[in-house]
C-alpha positions in Angstrom: -117.1 -49.9 40.0 -118.1 -49.9 43.7 -115.6 -49.6 46.5 -116.5 -50.6 50.0 -115.4 -48.2 52.7 -116.2 -47.4 56.3 -117.6 -44.1 57.4 -118.3 -42.6 60.7 -121.2 -40.2 61.4 -122.4 -38.1 64.3 -125.6 -39.2 65.9 -127.5 -36.4 64.2 -126.2 -37.4 60.7 -126.9 -41.1 61.4 -130.5 -40.3 62.5 -131.0 -38.2 59.4 -129.7 -40.9 57.1 -131.9 -43.6 58.7 -134.9 -41.3 58.5 -134.4 -40.6 54.8 -133.9 -44.3 54.1 -137.0 -45.1 56.2 -139.0 -42.6 54.2 -137.9 -44.2 51.0 -136.1 -41.1 49.8 -132.9 -43.2 49.4 -132.6 -47.0 49.0 -129.8 -47.1 51.6 -127.5 -45.0 53.6 -124.8 -45.6 51.0 -127.1 -44.3 48.3 -127.8 -41.1 50.4 -124.1 -40.6 51.0 -123.4 -41.2 47.2 -126.0 -38.6 46.4 -124.5 -36.1 48.8 -121.0 -36.6 47.3 -122.4 -36.3 43.8 -124.0 -33.0 44.8 -120.6 -31.8 46.2 -119.0 -32.7 42.9 -121.6 -30.8 41.0 -121.3 -27.8 43.3 -117.5 -27.8 42.8 -117.9 -27.9 39.0 -120.4 -25.1 39.1 -118.2 -23.0 41.3 -115.2 -23.6 39.0 -117.3 -22.6 35.9 -118.5 -19.4 37.7 -115.0 -18.4 38.8 -113.6 -19.0 35.3 -116.4 -16.9 33.8 -115.7 -14.1 36.3 -112.0 -14.2 35.6 -112.6 -14.0 31.9 -115.0 -11.1 32.3 -112.4 -9.3 34.5 -109.7 -9.9 31.8 -112.0 -8.6 29.1 -112.9 -5.5 31.1 -109.2 -4.9 32.0 -108.5 -4.9 28.2 -111.2 -2.3 27.4 -109.6 0.8 26.1 -110.2 3.9 28.2 -112.0 5.6 25.3 -114.7 2.9 25.6 -115.3 3.6 29.3 -118.8 4.8 30.1 -119.2 7.8 32.5 -121.3 6.8 35.5 -123.0 10.2 35.6 -124.3 9.6 32.1 -125.5 6.1 32.9 -127.3 6.9 36.1 -128.7 10.3 35.1 -132.0 9.0 33.7 -132.7 6.9 36.8 -131.8 9.8 39.1 -134.1 12.1 37.2 -137.0 9.6 37.5 -136.4 9.3 41.2 -136.4 13.1 41.6 -139.7 13.3 39.7 -141.4 10.6 41.7 -140.3 11.9 45.1 
């Protein structure tokens, strides 16, 4: 379903839209705006997925027993030794 609406643009935005339509990138200004809105929707969905994944990782790490923690000195020791040897 298509809904007709009225939008207002700055001169800069209007010039850009006309340019892209003139170049054949979009069939019309409406198509360009629809593509931009679609991109915003996709960005919002991707952001939501990333935030949910981070929240889940934080929950998992918060539930990690202290006995399973890794000592940072043990983890970084090999890299620090290599840096010392190369310097």
